[in-house]
Chimera marker file (.cmm) of the C-alpha trace (Angstrom):
<marker_set name="trace">
<marker id="1" x="90.450" y="240.214" z="23.508" r="1" g="1" b="0" radius="0.5"/>
<marker id="2" x="92.815" y="242.455" z="25.187" r="1" g="1" b="0" radius="0.5"/>
<marker id="3" x="94.462" y="243.333" z="22.223" r="1" g="1" b="0" radius="0.5"/>
<marker id="4" x="91.466" y="244.454" z="20.288" r="1" g="1" b="0" radius="0.5"/>
<marker id="5" x="90.295" y="246.803" z="23.157" r="1" g="1" b="0" radius="0.5"/>
<marker id="6" x="93.857" y="248.390" z="23.233" r="1" g="1" b="0" radius="0.5"/>
<marker id="7" x="93.906" y="249.038" z="19.668" r="1" g="1" b="0" radius="0.5"/>
<marker id="8" x="90.442" y="250.688" z="19.884" r="1" g="1" b="0" radius="0.5"/>
<marker id="9" x="91.357" y="252.705" z="22.797" r="1" g="1" b="0" radius="0.5"/>
<marker id="10" x="94.678" y="253.898" z="20.795" r="1" g="1" b="0" radius="0.5"/>
<marker id="11" x="92.603" y="254.607" z="17.818" r="1" g="1" b="0" radius="0.5"/>
<marker id="12" x="90.373" y="256.859" z="19.791" r="1" g="1" b="0" radius="0.5"/>
<marker id="13" x="93.372" y="258.732" z="21.345" r="1" g="1" b="0" radius="0.5"/>
<marker id="14" x="94.735" y="259.239" z="17.835" r="1" g="1" b="0" radius="0.5"/>
<marker id="15" x="91.421" y="260.579" z="16.438" r="1" g="1" b="0" radius="0.5"/>
<marker id="16" x="91.214" y="262.925" z="19.549" r="1" g="1" b="0" radius="0.5"/>
<marker id="17" x="94.698" y="264.292" z="19.154" r="1" g="1" b="0" radius="0.5"/>
<marker id="18" x="94.166" y="264.998" z="15.643" r="1" g="1" b="0" radius="0.5"/>
<marker id="19" x="90.577" y="266.427" z="15.860" r="1" g="1" b="0" radius="0.5"/>
<marker id="20" x="91.757" y="268.569" z="18.936" r="1" g="1" b="0" radius="0.5"/>
<marker id="21" x="94.677" y="269.960" z="16.927" r="1" g="1" b="0" radius="0.5"/>
<marker id="22" x="92.345" y="270.975" z="14.243" r="1" g="1" b="0" radius="0.5"/>
<marker id="23" x="89.756" y="272.732" z="16.432" r="1" g="1" b="0" radius="0.5"/>
<marker id="24" x="92.401" y="274.443" z="18.465" r="1" g="1" b="0" radius="0.5"/>
<marker id="25" x="94.122" y="275.594" z="15.302" r="1" g="1" b="0" radius="0.5"/>
<marker id="26" x="90.736" y="277.179" z="13.957" r="1" g="1" b="0" radius="0.5"/>
<marker id="27" x="90.122" y="278.669" z="17.318" r="1" g="1" b="0" radius="0.5"/>
<marker id="28" x="93.553" y="280.285" z="17.429" r="1" g="1" b="0" radius="0.5"/>
<marker id="29" x="93.116" y="281.776" z="13.891" r="1" g="1" b="0" radius="0.5"/>
<marker id="30" x="89.581" y="283.106" z="14.776" r="1" g="1" b="0" radius="0.5"/>
<marker id="31" x="91.075" y="284.716" z="18.080" r="1" g="1" b="0" radius="0.5"/>
<marker id="32" x="93.974" y="286.106" z="16.178" r="1" g="1" b="0" radius="0.5"/>
<marker id="33" x="91.817" y="287.867" z="13.486" r="1" g="1" b="0" radius="0.5"/>
<marker id="34" x="89.204" y="289.070" z="16.392" r="1" g="1" b="0" radius="0.5"/>
<marker id="35" x="92.144" y="290.530" z="18.581" r="1" g="1" b="0" radius="0.5"/>
<marker id="36" x="94.435" y="291.582" z="15.602" r="1" g="1" b="0" radius="0.5"/>
<marker id="37" x="97.348" y="289.601" z="16.458" r="1" g="1" b="0" radius="0.5"/>
<marker id="38" x="100.453" y="289.918" z="14.424" r="1" g="1" b="0" radius="0.5"/>
<marker id="39" x="101.219" y="287.439" z="11.621" r="1" g="1" b="0" radius="0.5"/>
<marker id="40" x="104.207" y="286.323" z="13.898" r="1" g="1" b="0" radius="0.5"/>
<marker id="41" x="101.987" y="285.375" z="16.776" r="1" g="1" b="0" radius="0.5"/>
<marker id="42" x="99.579" y="283.484" z="14.176" r="1" g="1" b="0" radius="0.5"/>
<marker id="43" x="102.572" y="281.741" z="12.741" r="1" g="1" b="0" radius="0.5"/>
<marker id="44" x="103.485" y="280.396" z="16.103" r="1" g="1" b="0" radius="0.5"/>
<marker id="45" x="99.908" y="278.879" z="16.459" r="1" g="1" b="0" radius="0.5"/>
<marker id="46" x="100.238" y="277.479" z="12.995" r="1" g="1" b="0" radius="0.5"/>
<marker id="47" x="103.341" y="275.813" z="14.107" r="1" g="1" b="0" radius="0.5"/>
<marker id="48" x="101.753" y="274.414" z="16.983" r="1" g="1" b="0" radius="0.5"/>
<marker id="49" x="98.895" y="272.876" z="15.113" r="1" g="1" b="0" radius="0.5"/>
<marker id="50" x="101.608" y="271.528" z="12.693" r="1" g="1" b="0" radius="0.5"/>
<marker id="51" x="103.414" y="269.750" z="15.635" r="1" g="1" b="0" radius="0.5"/>
<marker id="52" x="99.988" y="268.556" z="16.943" r="1" g="1" b="0" radius="0.5"/>
<marker id="53" x="99.172" y="266.969" z="13.579" r="1" g="1" b="0" radius="0.5"/>
<marker id="54" x="102.692" y="265.519" z="13.275" r="1" g="1" b="0" radius="0.5"/>
<marker id="55" x="102.355" y="264.096" z="16.865" r="1" g="1" b="0" radius="0.5"/>
<marker id="56" x="98.932" y="262.463" z="15.718" r="1" g="1" b="0" radius="0.5"/>
<marker id="57" x="100.669" y="260.982" z="12.612" r="1" g="1" b="0" radius="0.5"/>
<marker id="58" x="103.281" y="259.625" z="14.600" r="1" g="1" b="0" radius="0.5"/>
<marker id="59" x="100.819" y="258.053" z="17.124" r="1" g="1" b="0" radius="0.5"/>
<marker id="60" x="98.962" y="256.532" z="14.067" r="1" g="1" b="0" radius="0.5"/>
<marker id="61" x="102.049" y="255.033" z="12.747" r="1" g="1" b="0" radius="0.5"/>
<marker id="62" x="102.743" y="253.336" z="16.045" r="1" g="1" b="0" radius="0.5"/>
<marker id="63" x="99.217" y="252.115" z="15.915" r="1" g="1" b="0" radius="0.5"/>
<marker id="64" x="99.582" y="250.606" z="12.557" r="1" g="1" b="0" radius="0.5"/>
<marker id="65" x="102.660" y="248.901" z="13.577" r="1" g="1" b="0" radius="0.5"/>
<marker id="66" x="100.963" y="247.422" z="16.462" r="1" g="1" b="0" radius="0.5"/>
<marker id="67" x="97.943" y="246.388" z="14.454" r="1" g="1" b="0" radius="0.5"/>
<marker id="68" x="100.356" y="244.574" z="12.003" r="1" g="1" b="0" radius="0.5"/>
<marker id="69" x="101.788" y="242.665" z="15.000" r="1" g="1" b="0" radius="0.5"/>
<marker id="70" x="98.643" y="241.787" z="16.649" r="1" g="1" b="0" radius="0.5"/>
<marker id="71" x="97.271" y="240.415" z="13.353" r="1" g="1" b="0" radius="0.5"/>
<marker id="72" x="100.220" y="238.067" z="12.805" r="1" g="1" b="0" radius="0.5"/>
<link id1="1" id2="2" r="1" g="1" b="0" radius="0.2"/>
<link id1="2" id2="3" r="1" g="1" b="0" radius="0.2"/>
<link id1="3" id2="4" r="1" g="1" b="0" radius="0.2"/>
<link id1="4" id2="5" r="1" g="1" b="0" radius="0.2"/>
<link id1="5" id2="6" r="1" g="1" b="0" radius="0.2"/>
<link id1="6" id2="7" r="1" g="1" b="0" radius="0.2"/>
<link id1="7" id2="8" r="1" g="1" b="0" radius="0.2"/>
<link id1="8" id2="9" r="1" g="1" b="0" radius="0.2"/>
<link id1="9" id2="10" r="1" g="1" b="0" radius="0.2"/>
<link id1="10" id2="11" r="1" g="1" b="0" radius="0.2"/>
<link id1="11" id2="12" r="1" g="1" b="0" radius="0.2"/>
<link id1="12" id2="13" r="1" g="1" b="0" radius="0.2"/>
<link id1="13" id2="14" r="1" g="1" b="0" radius="0.2"/>
<link id1="14" id2="15" r="1" g="1" b="0" radius="0.2"/>
<link id1="15" id2="16" r="1" g="1" b="0" radius="0.2"/>
<link id1="16" id2="17" r="1" g="1" b="0" radius="0.2"/>
<link id1="17" id2="18" r="1" g="1" b="0" radius="0.2"/>
<link id1="18" id2="19" r="1" g="1" b="0" radius="0.2"/>
<link id1="19" id2="20" r="1" g="1" b="0" radius="0.2"/>
<link id1="20" id2="21" r="1" g="1" b="0" radius="0.2"/>
<link id1="21" id2="22" r="1" g="1" b="0" radius="0.2"/>
<link id1="22" id2="23" r="1" g="1" b="0" radius="0.2"/>
<link id1="23" id2="24" r="1" g="1" b="0" radius="0.2"/>
<link id1="24" id2="25" r="1" g="1" b="0" radius="0.2"/>
<link id1="25" id2="26" r="1" g="1" b="0" radius="0.2"/>
<link id1="26" id2="27" r="1" g="1" b="0" radius="0.2"/>
<link id1="27" id2="28" r="1" g="1" b="0" radius="0.2"/>
<link id1="28" id2="29" r="1" g="1" b="0" radius="0.2"/>
<link id1="29" id2="30" r="1" g="1" b="0" radius="0.2"/>
<link id1="30" id2="31" r="1" g="1" b="0" radius="0.2"/>
<link id1="31" id2="32" r="1" g="1" b="0" radius="0.2"/>
<link id1="32" id2="33" r="1" g="1" b="0" radius="0.2"/>
<link id1="33" id2="34" r="1" g="1" b="0" radius="0.2"/>
<link id1="34" id2="35" r="1" g="1" b="0" radius="0.2"/>
<link id1="35" id2="36" r="1" g="1" b="0" radius="0.2"/>
<link id1="36" id2="37" r="1" g="1" b="0" radius="0.2"/>
<link id1="37" id2="38" r="1" g="1" b="0" radius="0.2"/>
<link id1="38" id2="39" r="1" g="1" b="0" radius="0.2"/>
<link id1="39" id2="40" r="1" g="1" b="0" radius="0.2"/>
<link id1="40" id2="41" r="1" g="1" b="0" radius="0.2"/>
<link id1="41" id2="42" r="1" g="1" b="0" radius="0.2"/>
<link id1="42" id2="43" r="1" g="1" b="0" radius="0.2"/>
<link id1="43" id2="44" r="1" g="1" b="0" radius="0.2"/>
<link id1="44" id2="45" r="1" g="1" b="0" radius="0.2"/>
<link id1="45" id2="46" r="1" g="1" b="0" radius="0.2"/>
<link id1="46" id2="47" r="1" g="1" b="0" radius="0.2"/>
<link id1="47" id2="48" r="1" g="1" b="0" radius="0.2"/>
<link id1="48" id2="49" r="1" g="1" b="0" radius="0.2"/>
<link id1="49" id2="50" r="1" g="1" b="0" radius="0.2"/>
<link id1="50" id2="51" r="1" g="1" b="0" radius="0.2"/>
<link id1="51" id2="52" r="1" g="1" b="0" radius="0.2"/>
<link id1="52" id2="53" r="1" g="1" b="0" radius="0.2"/>
<link id1="53" id2="54" r="1" g="1" b="0" radius="0.2"/>
<link id1="54" id2="55" r="1" g="1" b="0" radius="0.2"/>
<link id1="55" id2="56" r="1" g="1" b="0" radius="0.2"/>
<link id1="56" id2="57" r="1" g="1" b="0" radius="0.2"/>
<link id1="57" id2="58" r="1" g="1" b="0" radius="0.2"/>
<link id1="58" id2="59" r="1" g="1" b="0" radius="0.2"/>
<link id1="59" id2="60" r="1" g="1" b="0" radius="0.2"/>
<link id1="60" id2="61" r="1" g="1" b="0" radius="0.2"/>
<link id1="61" id2="62" r="1" g="1" b="0" radius="0.2"/>
<link id1="62" id2="63" r="1" g="1" b="0" radius="0.2"/>
<link id1="63" id2="64" r="1" g="1" b="0" radius="0.2"/>
<link id1="64" id2="65" r="1" g="1" b="0" radius="0.2"/>
<link id1="65" id2="66" r="1" g="1" b="0" radius="0.2"/>
<link id1="66" id2="67" r="1" g="1" b="0" radius="0.2"/>
<link id1="67" id2="68" r="1" g="1" b="0" radius="0.2"/>
<link id1="68" id2="69" r="1" g="1" b="0" radius="0.2"/>
<link id1="69" id2="70" r="1" g="1" b="0" radius="0.2"/>
<link id1="70" id2="71" r="1" g="1" b="0" radius="0.2"/>
<link id1="71" id2="72" r="1" g="1" b="0" radius="0.2"/>
</marker_set>
């Protein structure tokens, strides 16, 4: 039973990382539009969001591998 609980917890962490990356990205874009940030500054937040999404996919891949090991 411990394995299923661990998989569920890791799945929630992956979902949280991806969702938080998206929310923070939209928030940064809205703030940039409101305060008139330069395109260079907005691009920095775009790259940070891309890194957050990539990290979420990396975590998801690890979860997928762990799940395959758990099922065997």
